[in-house]
Structure formats: structure tokens, C-alpha cells
C-alpha positions as CSV (number, residue, x, y, z in Angstrom):
1,M,147.5,58.0,-82.4
2,I,149.9,55.8,-84.1
3,G,153.6,56.6,-84.8
4,T,157.2,56.2,-83.9
5,P,158.1,57.2,-80.3
6,A,159.6,60.5,-81.6
7,E,156.4,61.2,-83.6
8,L,154.2,60.5,-80.6
9,D,156.3,62.7,-78.3
10,A,156.1,65.6,-80.8
11,A,152.3,65.1,-81.3
12,V,151.7,65.0,-77.5
13,A,153.8,68.2,-77.1
14,V,151.8,70.0,-79.7
15,L,148.5,68.8,-78.4
16,T,149.5,69.8,-74.8
17,A,150.2,73.3,-76.0
18,T,146.8,73.5,-77.8
19,A,144.5,71.6,-75.4
20,Y,144.4,70.2,-71.9
21,V,145.4,66.5,-72.1
22,T,143.3,64.7,-69.5
23,Q,144.5,61.2,-70.1
24,V,147.4,59.5,-72.0
25,S,147.3,55.7,-72.3
26,D,150.4,53.4,-72.2
27,R,152.2,53.0,-75.4
28,H,151.3,49.7,-77.1
29,P,153.9,48.4,-79.6
30,L,152.5,47.3,-83.0
31,A,153.6,44.2,-84.9
32,G,153.9,43.2,-88.5
33,A,154.2,45.9,-91.1
34,D,153.9,48.5,-88.3
35,A,156.8,47.1,-86.2
36,G,158.7,50.0,-84.6
37,R,155.5,52.0,-84.2
38,H,153.3,52.4,-81.2
39,R,149.6,53.2,-80.5
40,V,148.6,55.8,-77.8
41,F,145.1,56.9,-76.9
42,L,144.6,60.5,-75.7
43,R,141.7,62.2,-74.1
44,L,141.7,66.0,-74.6
45,A,139.6,68.8,-73.2
46,L,139.2,71.8,-75.5
47,T,137.9,75.2,-74.7
48,T,137.1,78.0,-77.1
49,A,137.4,81.7,-76.4
50,A,136.2,82.6,-79.9
51,P,132.6,83.4,-80.6
52,A,130.4,80.7,-82.1
53,A,130.6,80.4,-85.8
54,R,127.8,82.1,-87.6
55,R,125.6,80.3,-90.1
56,P,126.9,80.9,-93.7
57,D,124.8,83.1,-96.1
58,P,123.2,80.8,-98.6
59,A,123.5,83.5,-101.3
60,T,127.3,83.4,-101.0
61,T,128.1,79.8,-100.3
62,G,128.0,78.6,-103.9
63,P,126.6,75.4,-105.3
64,G,125.6,72.8,-102.7
65,G,125.7,75.3,-99.9
66,A,122.1,76.4,-99.8
67,L,120.0,75.4,-96.8
68,I,117.0,73.2,-97.4
69,D,113.7,73.4,-95.5
70,L,113.4,69.8,-94.5
71,D,109.7,70.0,-93.4
72,T,108.7,71.3,-96.9
73,A,110.9,68.7,-98.6
74,R,109.4,65.9,-96.6
75,A,105.8,67.1,-97.2
76,T,106.3,67.4,-101.0
77,R,108.4,64.3,-101.7
78,R,106.9,61.3,-103.3
79,T,107.5,58.0,-101.7
80,A,108.8,55.1,-103.8
81,R,106.3,52.3,-104.2
82,K,107.6,48.8,-104.5
83,E,105.5,46.8,-106.9
84,N,105.1,43.1,-106.0
85,R,104.8,41.5,-109.4
86,G,105.3,38.0,-108.2
87,A,102.2,37.9,-105.9
């Protein structure tokens, strides 16, 4: 994460409330146009108590949401042939 010290403190507080923070790196000050800001690396551990998301119904997902049978698509596609006219 990159931000001012106050922004980083607030972000770490929110993430700590949401997930288990396993590691926080030292703050590294940035230079140039980002002077006054710092970089911090976080490692989080998330757990979910909610059930796994179910697969969307292709009939209700709208355009671009339908599932494609990749085996059938691969079997029926035509491969592009490169013509070597210079040989």
C-alpha cells in the first residue's frame, strides 16, 4: 500500500478489523513526486464463513455471461494457416 502515514494507519486499522494481518513491513519513504508518502507491504490471512458462491445461471446472466463448452469449441475451430508466399 502507498499513502500518507495517516492513510496507512487508517487502512491498516480497517484491514485488521476485516482480516488477520500476519505481517506488516517497515514503512519506506518515497521520493520525487510521491514525497511525503510511504510504501508498506501487508500479508493478510482471510477466512470466509459464508457458503461458496454458486455458479451463475447462463439464462439470467445476460450477454457475455454464458458458459462455453471449451472441448467442443476446440474440436470445431479452424486453425489459421500461415501462407509462406516468399518460399
